[in-house]
OpenMM code with the backbone's topology and positions (N, CA, C; nanometers):
from openmm import Vec3, app, unit

residues = "UNK UNK UNK UNK UNK UNK UNK UNK UNK UNK UNK UNK UNK UNK UNK UNK UNK UNK UNK UNK UNK UNK UNK UNK UNK UNK UNK UNK UNK UNK UNK UNK UNK UNK UNK UNK UNK UNK UNK UNK UNK UNK UNK UNK UNK UNK UNK UNK UNK UNK UNK UNK UNK UNK UNK UNK UNK UNK UNK UNK UNK UNK UNK UNK UNK UNK UNK UNK UNK UNK UNK UNK UNK UNK UNK UNK UNK UNK UNK UNK UNK UNK UNK UNK UNK UNK UNK UNK UNK UNK UNK UNK UNK UNK UNK UNK UNK UNK UNK UNK UNK UNK UNK UNK UNK UNK UNK UNK UNK UNK UNK UNK UNK UNK UNK UNK UNK UNK UNK UNK UNK UNK UNK UNK UNK UNK UNK UNK UNK UNK UNK UNK UNK UNK UNK UNK UNK UNK UNK UNK UNK UNK UNK UNK UNK UNK UNK UNK UNK UNK UNK UNK UNK UNK UNK UNK UNK UNK UNK UNK UNK UNK UNK UNK UNK UNK UNK UNK UNK UNK".split()
positions = [
    Vec3(1.0690, 0.0364, 1.3590),
    Vec3(1.0148, -0.0223, 1.2374),
    Vec3(1.1106, 0.0004, 1.1210),
    Vec3(1.1754, 0.1175, 1.1175),
    Vec3(1.2660, 0.1478, 1.0074),
    Vec3(1.3836, 0.0509, 1.0051),
    Vec3(1.4367, 0.0180, 1.1237),
    Vec3(1.5491, -0.0752, 1.1310),
    Vec3(1.5078, -0.2126, 1.0783),
    Vec3(1.3888, -0.2576, 1.1161),
    Vec3(1.3409, -0.3870, 1.0664),
    Vec3(1.3216, -0.3832, 0.9161),
    Vec3(1.2742, -0.2714, 0.8646),
    Vec3(1.2559, -0.2594, 0.7201),
    Vec3(1.3895, -0.2704, 0.6480),
    Vec3(1.4912, -0.2064, 0.7049),
    Vec3(1.6246, -0.2143, 0.6442),
    Vec3(1.6772, -0.3576, 0.6455),
    Vec3(1.6588, -0.4269, 0.7570),
    Vec3(1.7034, -0.5664, 0.7670),
    Vec3(1.6253, -0.6527, 0.6686),
    Vec3(1.4957, -0.6285, 0.6580),
    Vec3(1.4119, -0.7044, 0.5652),
    Vec3(1.4605, -0.6864, 0.4222),
    Vec3(1.4856, -0.5630, 0.3829),
    Vec3(1.5333, -0.5355, 0.2471),
    Vec3(1.6699, -0.6009, 0.2252),
    Vec3(1.7567, -0.5931, 0.3255),
    Vec3(1.8888, -0.6538, 0.3146),
    Vec3(1.8778, -0.8052, 0.2956),
    Vec3(1.7944, -0.8708, 0.3763),
    Vec3(1.7796, -1.0166, 0.3658),
    Vec3(1.7208, -1.0569, 0.2307),
    Vec3(1.6236, -0.9827, 0.1843),
    Vec3(1.5649, -1.0142, 0.0539),
    Vec3(1.6653, -0.9923, -0.0583),
    Vec3(1.7454, -0.8860, -0.0501),
    Vec3(1.8488, -0.8627, -0.1516),
    Vec3(1.9543, -0.9723, -0.1496),
    Vec3(1.9908, -1.0185, -0.0307),
    Vec3(2.0856, -1.1300, -0.0208),
    Vec3(2.0260, -1.2552, -0.0848),
    Vec3(1.8971, -1.2778, -0.0625),
    Vec3(1.8300, -1.3921, -0.1241),
    Vec3(1.8289, -1.3820, -0.2754),
    Vec3(1.8023, -1.2631, -0.3276),
    Vec3(1.8038, -1.2425, -0.4730),
    Vec3(1.9442, -1.2666, -0.5279),
    Vec3(2.0469, -1.2172, -0.4583),
    Vec3(2.1850, -1.2406, -0.5018),
    Vec3(2.2155, -1.3903, -0.5055),
    Vec3(2.1717, -1.4614, -0.4023),
    Vec3(2.1930, -1.6058, -0.3972),
    Vec3(2.1262, -1.6759, -0.5151),
    Vec3(2.0021, -1.6374, -0.5440),
    Vec3(1.9305, -1.6974, -0.6569),
    Vec3(1.9980, -1.6648, -0.7899),
    Vec3(2.0468, -1.5425, -0.8056),
    Vec3(2.1158, -1.5054, -0.9301),
    Vec3(2.2435, -1.5857, -0.9475),
    Vec3(2.3185, -1.6068, -0.8391),
    Vec3(2.4399, -1.6890, -0.8468),
    Vec3(2.4031, -1.8327, -0.8828),
    Vec3(2.2980, -1.8825, -0.8234),
    Vec3(2.2529, -2.0184, -0.8528),
    Vec3(2.2120, -2.0311, -0.9991),
    Vec3(2.1433, -1.9295, -1.0503),
    Vec3(2.1018, -1.9303, -1.1908),
    Vec3(2.2241, -1.9334, -1.2829),
    Vec3(2.3250, -1.8540, -1.2499),
    Vec3(2.4484, -1.8515, -1.3295),
    Vec3(2.5175, -1.9881, -1.3253),
    Vec3(2.5248, -2.0465, -1.2064),
    Vec3(2.5880, -2.1775, -1.1906),
    Vec3(2.5093, -2.2860, -1.2630),
    Vec3(2.3768, -2.2746, -1.2639),
    Vec3(2.2938, -2.3730, -1.3347),
    Vec3(2.3149, -2.3623, -1.4856),
    Vec3(2.3250, -2.2410, -1.5361),
    Vec3(2.3510, -2.2212, -1.6790),
    Vec3(2.4855, -2.2818, -1.7170),
    Vec3(2.5843, -2.2588, -1.6330),
    Vec3(2.7174, -2.3169, -1.6564),
    Vec3(2.7105, -2.4694, -1.6542),
    Vec3(2.6364, -2.5231, -1.5601),
    Vec3(2.6198, -2.6686, -1.5509),
    Vec3(2.5568, -2.7242, -1.6784),
    Vec3(2.4501, -2.6590, -1.7260),
    Vec3(2.3833, -2.7053, -1.8480),
    Vec3(2.4768, -2.7014, -1.9684),
    Vec3(2.5616, -2.5991, -1.9771),
    Vec3(2.6571, -2.5894, -2.0868),
    Vec3(2.7584, -2.7038, -2.0810),
    Vec3(2.8049, -2.7368, -1.9611),
    Vec3(2.8996, -2.8473, -1.9444),
    Vec3(2.8362, -2.9805, -1.9840),
    Vec3(2.7080, -2.9948, -1.9548),
    Vec3(2.6395, -3.1206, -1.9800),
    Vec3(2.6166, -3.1469, -2.1285),
    Vec3(2.6094, -3.0417, -2.2086),
    Vec3(2.5808, -3.0581, -2.3523),
    Vec3(2.6851, -3.1422, -2.4232),
    Vec3(2.8121, -3.1229, -2.3926),
    Vec3(2.9181, -3.1928, -2.4655),
    Vec3(3.0017, -3.2817, -2.3739),
    Vec3(2.9508, -3.3143, -2.2585),
    Vec3(3.0294, -3.3892, -2.1608),
    Vec3(3.0226, -3.5390, -2.1861),
    Vec3(3.1331, -3.6020, -2.1554),
    Vec3(3.1346, -3.7479, -2.1563),
    Vec3(3.0623, -3.7944, -2.0300),
    Vec3(3.0299, -3.9223, -2.0211),
    Vec3(2.9606, -3.9690, -1.9007),
    Vec3(3.0374, -3.9384, -1.7710),
    Vec3(3.1708, -3.9525, -1.7747),
    Vec3(3.2493, -3.9236, -1.6540),
    Vec3(3.2450, -3.7741, -1.6210),
    Vec3(3.2586, -3.6899, -1.7245),
    Vec3(3.2539, -3.5439, -1.7031),
    Vec3(3.1148, -3.5008, -1.6555),
    Vec3(3.0102, -3.5625, -1.7103),
    Vec3(2.8737, -3.5296, -1.6695),
    Vec3(2.8524, -3.5656, -1.5227),
    Vec3(2.9033, -3.6807, -1.4817),
    Vec3(2.8892, -3.7219, -1.3414),
    Vec3(2.9632, -3.6244, -1.2502),
    Vec3(3.0842, -3.5828, -1.2924),
    Vec3(3.1619, -3.4880, -1.2123),
    Vec3(3.0894, -3.3521, -1.2052),
    Vec3(3.0380, -3.3041, -1.3201),
    Vec3(2.9661, -3.1756, -1.3241),
    Vec3(2.8392, -3.1820, -1.2384),
    Vec3(2.7680, -3.2947, -1.2453),
    Vec3(2.6466, -3.3104, -1.1648),
    Vec3(2.6810, -3.3105, -1.0167),
    Vec3(2.7895, -3.3728, -0.9794),
    Vec3(2.8318, -3.3773, -0.8402),
    Vec3(2.8703, -3.2369, -0.7918),
    Vec3(2.9444, -3.1640, -0.8755),
    Vec3(2.9826, -3.0262, -0.8396),
    Vec3(2.8586, -2.9377, -0.8247),
    Vec3(2.7691, -2.9492, -0.9218),
    Vec3(2.6501, -2.8650, -0.9164),
    Vec3(2.5635, -2.9017, -0.7968),
    Vec3(2.5557, -3.0279, -0.7649),
    Vec3(2.4784, -3.0716, -0.6490),
    Vec3(2.5331, -3.0066, -0.5219),
    Vec3(2.6652, -3.0013, -0.5089),
    Vec3(2.7273, -2.9372, -0.3927),
    Vec3(2.6974, -2.7878, -0.3894),
    Vec3(2.7093, -2.7211, -0.5051),
    Vec3(2.6798, -2.5777, -0.5129),
    Vec3(2.5331, -2.5501, -0.4809),
    Vec3(2.4467, -2.6359, -0.5318),
    Vec3(2.3036, -2.6192, -0.5065),
    Vec3(2.2753, -2.6277, -0.3560),
    Vec3(2.3348, -2.7251, -0.2908),
    Vec3(2.3174, -2.7390, -0.1462),
    Vec3(2.3678, -2.6160, -0.0719),
    Vec3(2.4847, -2.5644, -0.1117),
    Vec3(2.5402, -2.4444, -0.0468),
    Vec3(2.4469, -2.3247, -0.0639),
    Vec3(2.4007, -2.3039, -0.1866),
    Vec3(2.3137, -2.1883, -0.2137),
    Vec3(2.1818, -2.1995, -0.1378),
    Vec3(2.1239, -2.3184, -0.1355),
    Vec3(1.9979, -2.3361, -0.0633),
    Vec3(2.0177, -2.3165, 0.0866),
    Vec3(2.1301, -2.3660, 0.1390),
    Vec3(2.1587, -2.3473, 0.2816),
    Vec3(2.1801, -2.2000, 0.3156),
    Vec3(2.2373, -2.1229, 0.2223),
    Vec3(2.2565, -1.9796, 0.2449),
    Vec3(2.1253, -1.9036, 0.2274),
    Vec3(2.0410, -1.9498, 0.1376),
    Vec3(1.9160, -1.8809, 0.1079),
    Vec3(1.8118, -1.8999, 0.2186),
    Vec3(1.8045, -2.0180, 0.2743),
    Vec3(1.6996, -2.0498, 0.3718),
    Vec3(1.6964, -1.9551, 0.4916),
    Vec3(1.8084, -1.9279, 0.5588),
    Vec3(1.8001, -1.8382, 0.6750),
    Vec3(1.7587, -1.6954, 0.6371),
    Vec3(1.8028, -1.6487, 0.5205),
    Vec3(1.7630, -1.5146, 0.4751),
    Vec3(1.6124, -1.5070, 0.4562),
    Vec3(1.5563, -1.6052, 0.3874),
    Vec3(1.4130, -1.6046, 0.3624),
    Vec3(1.3339, -1.6257, 0.4914),
    Vec3(1.3842, -1.7099, 0.5791),
    Vec3(1.3158, -1.7346, 0.7065),
    Vec3(1.3118, -1.6054, 0.7894),
    Vec3(1.4258, -1.5343, 0.7970),
    Vec3(1.4298, -1.4092, 0.8738),
    Vec3(1.3398, -1.3035, 0.8086),
    Vec3(1.3422, -1.2957, 0.6759),
    Vec3(1.2560, -1.1995, 0.6054),
    Vec3(1.1091, -1.2294, 0.6327),
    Vec3(1.0724, -1.3569, 0.6325),
    Vec3(0.9335, -1.3946, 0.6600),
    Vec3(0.8955, -1.3601, 0.8037),
    Vec3(0.9854, -1.3834, 0.8991),
    Vec3(0.9563, -1.3507, 1.0394),
    Vec3(0.9376, -1.2004, 1.0582),
    Vec3(1.0233, -1.1216, 0.9950),
    Vec3(1.0114, -0.9760, 1.0057),
    Vec3(0.8794, -0.9306, 0.9439),
    Vec3(0.8469, -0.9848, 0.8270),
    Vec3(0.7218, -0.9473, 0.7598),
    Vec3(0.6014, -0.9816, 0.8460),
    Vec3(0.6001, -1.1004, 0.9038),
    Vec3(0.4888, -1.1423, 0.9893),
    Vec3(0.4773, -1.0514, 1.1118),
    Vec3(0.5917, -1.0142, 1.1712),
    Vec3(0.5894, -0.9268, 1.2884),
    Vec3(0.5335, -0.7895, 1.2526),
    Vec3(0.5740, -0.7363, 1.1392),
    Vec3(0.5258, -0.6048, 1.0973),
    Vec3(0.3761, -0.6099, 1.0697),
    Vec3(0.3308, -0.7116, 0.9988),
    Vec3(0.1880, -0.7237, 0.9673),
    Vec3(0.1057, -0.7442, 1.0939),
    Vec3(0.1567, -0.8216, 1.1888),
    Vec3(0.0799, -0.8468, 1.3111),
    Vec3(0.0656, -0.7206, 1.3954),
    Vec3(0.1562, -0.6254, 1.3805),
    Vec3(0.1485, -0.5006, 1.4565),
    Vec3(0.0507, -0.4013, 1.3952),
    Vec3(0.0136, -0.4252, 1.2714),
    Vec3(-0.0802, -0.3341, 1.2068),
    Vec3(-0.2182, -0.3515, 1.2687),
    Vec3(-0.2842, -0.2418, 1.2903),
    Vec3(-0.4181, -0.2486, 1.3471),
    Vec3(-0.5178, -0.2882, 1.2393),
    Vec3(-0.6199, -0.3631, 1.2784),
    Vec3(-0.7220, -0.3976, 1.1791),
    Vec3(-0.7931, -0.2704, 1.1341),
    Vec3(-0.8441, -0.2718, 1.0143),
    Vec3(-0.9105, -0.1514, 0.9655),
    Vec3(-1.0357, -0.1211, 1.0467),
    Vec3(-1.0545, 0.0051, 1.0712),
    Vec3(-1.1719, 0.0470, 1.1463),
    Vec3(-1.2861, 0.0751, 1.0501),
    Vec3(-1.4051, 0.0468, 1.0956),
    Vec3(-1.5231, 0.0808, 1.0168),
    Vec3(-1.5536, 0.2274, 1.0456),
    Vec3(-1.5616, 0.3072, 0.9402),
    Vec3(-1.5785, 0.4518, 0.9535),
    Vec3(-1.7172, 0.4908, 0.9068),
    Vec3(-1.7791, 0.5816, 0.9811),
    Vec3(-1.9094, 0.6330, 0.9400),
    Vec3(-1.8905, 0.7218, 0.8178),
    Vec3(-1.9830, 0.7161, 0.7223),
    Vec3(-1.9717, 0.8029, 0.6047),
    Vec3(-1.9627, 0.9514, 0.6415),
    Vec3(-2.0319, 0.9903, 0.7469),
    Vec3(-2.0258, 1.1306, 0.7917),
    Vec3(-1.8831, 1.1668, 0.8323),
    Vec3(-1.8149, 1.0731, 0.8996),
    Vec3(-1.6776, 1.0988, 0.9415),
    Vec3(-1.5828, 1.1055, 0.8220),
    Vec3(-1.6164, 1.0356, 0.7146),
    Vec3(-1.5375, 1.0461, 0.5916),
    Vec3(-1.5606, 1.1805, 0.5235),
    Vec3(-1.6835, 1.2262, 0.5243),
    Vec3(-1.7191, 1.3483, 0.4518),
    Vec3(-1.6763, 1.4751, 0.5252),
    Vec3(-1.6730, 1.4721, 0.6567),
    Vec3(-1.6463, 1.5936, 0.7354),
    Vec3(-1.5144, 1.6627, 0.6989),
    Vec3(-1.4025, 1.5931, 0.6833),
    Vec3(-1.2790, 1.6633, 0.6478),
    Vec3(-1.2884, 1.7357, 0.5127),
    Vec3(-1.3614, 1.6780, 0.4175),
    Vec3(-1.3767, 1.7445, 0.2877),
    Vec3(-1.4633, 1.8700, 0.3023),
    Vec3(-1.5658, 1.8593, 0.3827),
    Vec3(-1.6504, 1.9772, 0.4082),
    Vec3(-1.5671, 2.0874, 0.4726),
    Vec3(-1.4881, 2.0530, 0.5710),
    Vec3(-1.4030, 2.1519, 0.6380),
    Vec3(-1.3058, 2.2165, 0.5409),
    Vec3(-1.2511, 2.1346, 0.4503),
    Vec3(-1.1580, 2.1886, 0.3517),
    Vec3(-1.2273, 2.2934, 0.2648),
    Vec3(-1.3460, 2.2627, 0.2164),
    Vec3(-1.4186, 2.3562, 0.1294),
    Vec3(-1.4563, 2.4817, 0.2078),
    Vec3(-1.5001, 2.4664, 0.3319),
    Vec3(-1.5346, 2.5827, 0.4132),
    Vec3(-1.4134, 2.6725, 0.4348),
    Vec3(-1.2978, 2.6123, 0.4593),
    Vec3(-1.1757, 2.6909, 0.4774),
    Vec3(-1.1428, 2.7685, 0.3508),
    Vec3(-1.1544, 2.7031, 0.2378),
    Vec3(-1.1256, 2.7700, 0.1107),
    Vec3(-1.2262, 2.8813, 0.0855),
    Vec3(-1.3527, 2.8565, 0.1166),
    Vec3(-1.4557, 2.9597, 0.0990),
    Vec3(-1.4285, 3.0793, 0.1899),
    Vec3(-1.3895, 3.0534, 0.3131),
    Vec3(-1.3583, 3.1628, 0.4052),
    Vec3(-1.2427, 3.2465, 0.3521),
    Vec3(-1.1426, 3.1801, 0.2954),
    Vec3(-1.0301, 3.2532, 0.2380),
    Vec3(-1.0759, 3.3372, 0.1191),
    Vec3(-1.1712, 3.2888, 0.0424),
    Vec3(-1.2193, 3.3626, -0.0739),
    Vec3(-1.3003, 3.4846, -0.0312),
    Vec3(-1.3605, 3.4808, 0.0868),
    Vec3(-1.4421, 3.5931, 0.1336),
    Vec3(-1.3579, 3.7066, 0.1911),
    Vec3(-1.2339, 3.6774, 0.2227),
    Vec3(-1.1474, 3.7797, 0.2803),
    Vec3(-1.1195, 3.8876, 0.1766),
    Vec3(-1.1116, 4.0124, 0.2198),
    Vec3(-1.0836, 4.1199, 0.1239),
    Vec3(-0.9456, 4.1014, 0.0613),
    Vec3(-0.9412, 4.1245, -0.0675),
    Vec3(-0.8164, 4.1115, -0.1419),
    Vec3(-0.7991, 4.2346, -0.2282),
    Vec3(-0.6759, 4.2556, -0.2648),
    Vec3(-0.6505, 4.3635, -0.3590),
    Vec3(-0.6811, 4.3135, -0.4986),
    Vec3(-0.7373, 4.3978, -0.5806),
    Vec3(-0.7671, 4.3591, -0.7177),
    Vec3(-0.9154, 4.3334, -0.7359),
    Vec3(-0.9506, 4.3018, -0.8610),
    Vec3(-1.0907, 4.2855, -0.8965),
    Vec3(-1.1369, 4.1409, -0.9003),
    Vec3(-1.0453, 4.0461, -0.8951),
    Vec3(-1.0821, 3.9072, -0.9168),
    Vec3(-1.0455, 3.8235, -0.7942),
    Vec3(-1.1320, 3.7309, -0.7604),
    Vec3(-1.1034, 3.6329, -0.6558),
    Vec3(-1.1366, 3.4952, -0.7117),
    Vec3(-1.0766, 3.3935, -0.6564),
    Vec3(-1.1026, 3.2576, -0.7033),
    Vec3(-1.1382, 3.1708, -0.5837),
    Vec3(-1.2159, 3.0687, -0.6106),
    Vec3(-1.2519, 2.9747, -0.5056),
    Vec3(-1.2733, 2.8370, -0.5654),
    Vec3(-1.2777, 2.7396, -0.4814),
    Vec3(-1.3029, 2.6024, -0.5233),
    Vec3(-1.4528, 2.5820, -0.5335),
    Vec3(-1.4977, 2.5335, -0.6481),
    Vec3(-1.6420, 2.5133, -0.6655),
    Vec3(-1.6851, 2.3739, -0.6208),
    Vec3(-1.6142, 2.2714, -0.6671),
    Vec3(-1.6541, 2.1352, -0.6314),
    Vec3(-1.5322, 2.0470, -0.6102),
    Vec3(-1.5520, 1.9410, -0.5346),
    Vec3(-1.4523, 1.8365, -0.5142),
    Vec3(-1.5263, 1.7046, -0.5296),
    Vec3(-1.4778, 1.6190, -0.6167),
    Vec3(-1.5354, 1.4861, -0.6331),
    Vec3(-1.4389, 1.3845, -0.5737),
    Vec3(-1.4900, 1.2993, -0.4877),
    Vec3(-1.4089, 1.1993, -0.4205),
    Vec3(-1.4676, 1.0623, -0.4514),
    Vec3(-1.3803, 0.9677, -0.4841),
    Vec3(-1.4240, 0.8305, -0.5079),
    Vec3(-1.3437, 0.7410, -0.4149),
    Vec3(-1.4130, 0.6539, -0.3434),
    Vec3(-1.3514, 0.5695, -0.2426),
    Vec3(-1.3971, 0.4265, -0.2629),
    Vec3(-1.3046, 0.3322, -0.2478),
    Vec3(-1.3399, 0.1897, -0.2563),
    Vec3(-1.3378, 0.1333, -0.1144),
    Vec3(-1.4397, 0.0592, -0.0786),
    Vec3(-1.4447, 0.0008, 0.0540),
    Vec3(-1.5575, -0.0996, 0.0661),
    Vec3(-1.5603, -0.1656, 0.1798),
    Vec3(-1.6673, -0.2597, 0.2101),
    Vec3(-1.7740, -0.1852, 0.2891),
    Vec3(-1.8970, -0.2007, 0.2488),
    Vec3(-2.0081, -0.1408, 0.3214),
    Vec3(-2.0532, -0.2419, 0.4263),
    Vec3(-2.0520, -0.2004, 0.5537),
    Vec3(-2.0938, -0.2887, 0.6621),
    Vec3(-2.1941, -0.2149, 0.7506),
    Vec3(-2.2686, -0.2907, 0.8277),
    Vec3(-2.3608, -0.2312, 0.9245),
    Vec3(-2.3111, -0.2725, 1.0623),
    Vec3(-2.2788, -0.1712, 1.1434),
    Vec3(-2.2345, -0.1942, 1.2803),
    Vec3(-2.3134, -0.1004, 1.3702),
    Vec3(-2.3593, -0.1529, 1.4791),
    Vec3(-2.4331, -0.0720, 1.5759),
    Vec3(-2.5480, 0.0037, 1.5091),
    Vec3(-2.6178, -0.0637, 1.4207),
    Vec3(-2.7327, -0.0084, 1.3480),
    Vec3(-2.6976, 0.1134, 1.2622),
    Vec3(-2.5722, 0.1239, 1.2216),
    Vec3(-2.5297, 0.2329, 1.1344),
    Vec3(-2.4507, 0.1758, 1.0175),
    Vec3(-2.4667, 0.2395, 0.9029),
    Vec3(-2.3882, 0.2009, 0.7867),
    Vec3(-2.2477, 0.2572, 0.8023),
    Vec3(-2.1483, 0.1742, 0.7753),
    Vec3(-2.0085, 0.2159, 0.7873),
    Vec3(-1.9298, 0.1634, 0.6678),
    Vec3(-1.8113, 0.2182, 0.6507),
    Vec3(-1.7229, 0.1803, 0.5404),
    Vec3(-1.5918, 0.1288, 0.5997),
    Vec3(-1.5476, 0.0129, 0.5513),
    Vec3(-1.4183, -0.0424, 0.5896),
    Vec3(-1.3305, -0.0368, 0.4654),
    Vec3(-1.2197, 0.0349, 0.4766),
    Vec3(-1.1289, 0.0451, 0.3625),
    Vec3(-1.0248, -0.0656, 0.3693),
    Vec3(-0.9798, -0.1158, 0.2553),
    Vec3(-0.8789, -0.2223, 0.2546),
    Vec3(-0.7448, -0.1718, 0.3086),
    Vec3(-0.6693, -0.2611, 0.3696),
    Vec3(-0.5352, -0.2289, 0.4178),
    Vec3(-0.4413, -0.3409, 0.3740),
    Vec3(-0.3122, -0.3175, 0.3911),
    Vec3(-0.2169, -0.4208, 0.3514),
    Vec3(-0.2214, -0.5414, 0.4441),
    Vec3(-0.2723, -0.5237, 0.5651),
    Vec3(-0.2774, -0.6359, 0.6588),
    Vec3(-0.4015, -0.7228, 0.6402),
    Vec3(-0.4969, -0.6749, 0.5626),
    Vec3(-0.6205, -0.7510, 0.5436),
    Vec3(-0.6530, -0.7586, 0.3942),
    Vec3(-0.6362, -0.8770, 0.3380),
    Vec3(-0.6660, -0.8951, 0.1967),
    Vec3(-0.8166, -0.8873, 0.1743),
    Vec3(-0.8542, -0.8184, 0.0681),
    Vec3(-0.9957, -0.8019, 0.0361),
    Vec3(-1.0150, -0.8365, -0.1107),
    Vec3(-1.1175, -0.9127, -0.1390),
    Vec3(-1.1514, -0.9458, -0.2769),
    Vec3(-1.2025, -0.8181, -0.3440),
    Vec3(-1.1352, -0.7694, -0.4497),
    Vec3(-1.1777, -0.6452, -0.5153),
    Vec3(-1.3220, -0.6494, -0.5644),
    Vec3(-1.3729, -0.7683, -0.5943),
    Vec3(-1.5111, -0.7793, -0.6422),
    Vec3(-1.6119, -0.7461, -0.5320),
    Vec3(-1.5690, -0.7552, -0.4066),
    Vec3(-1.6594, -0.7274, -0.2949),
    Vec3(-1.6593, -0.5799, -0.2539),
    Vec3(-1.5671, -0.5024, -0.3105),
    Vec3(-1.5585, -0.3610, -0.2749),
    Vec3(-1.6679, -0.2813, -0.3442),
    Vec3(-1.7182, -0.1833, -0.2748),
    Vec3(-1.8160, -0.0904, -0.3326),
    Vec3(-1.7436, 0.0396, -0.3633),
    Vec3(-1.7901, 0.1082, -0.4639),
    Vec3(-1.7363, 0.2398, -0.4949),
    Vec3(-1.8309, 0.3434, -0.4365),
    Vec3(-1.7759, 0.4275, -0.3538),
    Vec3(-1.8546, 0.5334, -0.2912),
    Vec3(-1.8096, 0.6643, -0.3545),
    Vec3(-1.9023, 0.7339, -0.4142),
    Vec3(-1.8707, 0.8614, -0.4776),
    Vec3(-1.9321, 0.9736, -0.3955),
    Vec3(-1.8502, 1.0717, -0.3666),
    Vec3(-1.8981, 1.1883, -0.2927),
    Vec3(-1.8639, 1.3115, -0.3747),
    Vec3(-1.9571, 1.3992, -0.3842),
    Vec3(-1.9346, 1.5236, -0.4549),
    Vec3(-1.9637, 1.6381, -0.3588),
    Vec3(-1.8659, 1.7238, -0.3419),
    Vec3(-1.8797, 1.8358, -0.2507),
    Vec3(-1.8764, 1.9640, -0.3323),
    Vec3(-1.9579, 2.0573, -0.2959),
    Vec3(-1.9582, 2.1852, -0.3647),
    Vec3(-1.9935, 2.2964, -0.2685),
    Vec3(-1.9585, 2.4161, -0.3077),
    Vec3(-1.9914, 2.5298, -0.2226),
    Vec3(-2.1342, 2.5756, -0.2529),
    Vec3(-2.2030, 2.6184, -0.1501),
    Vec3(-2.3388, 2.6698, -0.1654),
    Vec3(-2.3446, 2.8051, -0.0945),
    Vec3(-2.4207, 2.8975, -0.1483),
    Vec3(-2.4303, 3.0273, -0.0812),
    Vec3(-2.5059, 3.0130, 0.0511),
    Vec3(-2.4665, 3.0914, 0.1457),
    Vec3(-2.5337, 3.0928, 0.2748),
    Vec3(-2.6164, 3.2206, 0.2792),
    Vec3(-2.7476, 3.2059, 0.2947),
    Vec3(-2.8355, 3.3213, 0.3023),
    Vec3(-2.8471, 3.3637, 0.4476),
    Vec3(-2.8218, 3.4867, 0.4705),
    Vec3(-2.8306, 3.5386, 0.6065),
    Vec3(-2.9552, 3.6256, 0.6165),
    Vec3(-3.0188, 3.6206, 0.7299),
    Vec3(-3.1364, 3.7031, 0.7521),
    Vec3(-3.0981, 3.8508, 0.7559),
    Vec3(-3.1945, 3.9374, 0.7270),
    Vec3(-3.1682, 4.0798, 0.7296),
    Vec3(-3.1418, 4.1238, 0.8727),
    Vec3(-3.0381, 4.2056, 0.8875),
    Vec3(-3.0051, 4.2540, 1.0195),
    Vec3(-3.1030, 4.3637, 1.0587),
    Vec3(-3.1513, 4.3561, 1.1765),
    Vec3(-3.2464, 4.4588, 1.2217),
    Vec3(-3.1708, 4.5649, 1.3002),
    Vec3(-3.2091, 4.6896, 1.2770),
    Vec3(-3.1478, 4.8016, 1.3459),
    Vec3(-3.2195, 4.8222, 1.4797),
    Vec3(-3.1456, 4.8411, 1.5872),
    Vec3(-3.2124, 4.8683, 1.7158),
    Vec3(-3.2868, 5.0002, 1.7083),
    Vec3(-3.4039, 5.0105, 1.7653),
    Vec3(-3.4868, 5.1324, 1.7561),
    Vec3(-3.4633, 5.2224, 1.8724),
] * unit.nanometer
topology = app.Topology()
chain = topology.addChain("A")
for resn in residues:
    res = topology.addResidue(resn, chain)
    for name in ("N", "CA", "C"):
        topology.addAtom(name, app.Element.getBySymbol(name[0]), res)
């Protein structure tokens, strides 16, 4: 994929260079036309017509190859998966639990710190699949109308865990 990306960037840069040269040549053509006699204007138009054809002929294969590479890369991307909200929330819960466990470990000194809350905001499409609510997040391979996206807000916080009193064996 990296090699294709490099080729894609190279082809697009070549196309930009071609367009910049064409722009420079067009500006020169317009300057010649301002004070040209009819014969000079015809000659300048003929020259520019030839240059235009050359630039377009050089530009077309670059853009065609860039488009083919882009299409190939996009077609290889997997469609977005619909994710259960629980599956979205679980990694954040694990993160907070890990941080809480680290805060419970004995440390030197009088002060310890921990994470109290994490607020997460996610944009996605809410869908129902297999009788469950799921979230589909936008990807570069699938255009999504931003007006159709829902904002899902999740707030995670630490809560104390109450443990039952330990009983002493008699």
